[in-house]
N, C-alpha and C positions, 0 to 999 in steps of 0.2 A: 355629810357633806362638807369639803374640805375648801377654804377660801384662802387665796394667794393673793400677794400686792405686788405693786410694780418694782419695788424694791427685790423682790425674787428674779424678777428679768434684769435687773442692773447687776444683781451677783452674777447670775448665770454668763452675762458677757463677759464680764470680769474674768471669770473663772473657766471660759470654755476655750480658751488657748490650748493646742495640744489633745482636744477630745477628738475621739472616734468618728468618722465621716458624718453621723446624723447627731444633731444634738439636740436636746430635750428641749430648751426652750426656744427653739424655731419650730420643732414639732406641733408644742403646746399652742403657740403663736398661729401658727396653721390653722390648726384644729379651731382656734378661736374664731378665726377670720373666715372659715370656711360656713358656707350656707347650711341649715339643716343637720345641725351637730347637737343634738339634746342631752349629749353626754357630758358637755362641758359649755359653760355658759359665763357671760360678761357679769360681772355683779355691778361694778363700777368701771367703764373703758376707761374713762378721764384718769381715775386714779390708778388702773391698772389692775383692779381687783377681780379675780374670777374664781368660780366654784366649778368643783366636780360634782355634777350629776349622776353620774354613773362611772364608779371608780373601775368597776370591771372592764365595762367598754374601752375606757381608756387605756387601761393597761393592755389589752388584748390588742388596740390598734397599736400602740407603742410596741408592743414584743414583734407584730409582723413588720413595721419599719425596721426593726433590728434584726429581724429573722432569728427570736428568741420565742421557741413556741410557750416556754415554761414561765414567761414573764406575769408577773401580778402587780398589784398595788403597792404589796410591801416594796416590792424591789424599784419599782418606778420611783416611789417616794424617799428611797435614799438617793436617788437623783437629783432631786428635788434641794434637798438640805444640803 
């Protein structure tokens, strides 16, 4: 399981200019806000901390969004860093 903080979203907002159509941080926020998403959960919403419960499912869904069938968590996590 991986935990990320509010700082992640702040950094993603700052560096998101010039990014392609779909931004990873927006995708993650949408997944966190959607009901019935057992693959990603808030640890502490006030602090902006969340956890990936199923990295394979999150990667698959991100790959579908980006239309990249070969997406995996290693590639997705590079976008987070």
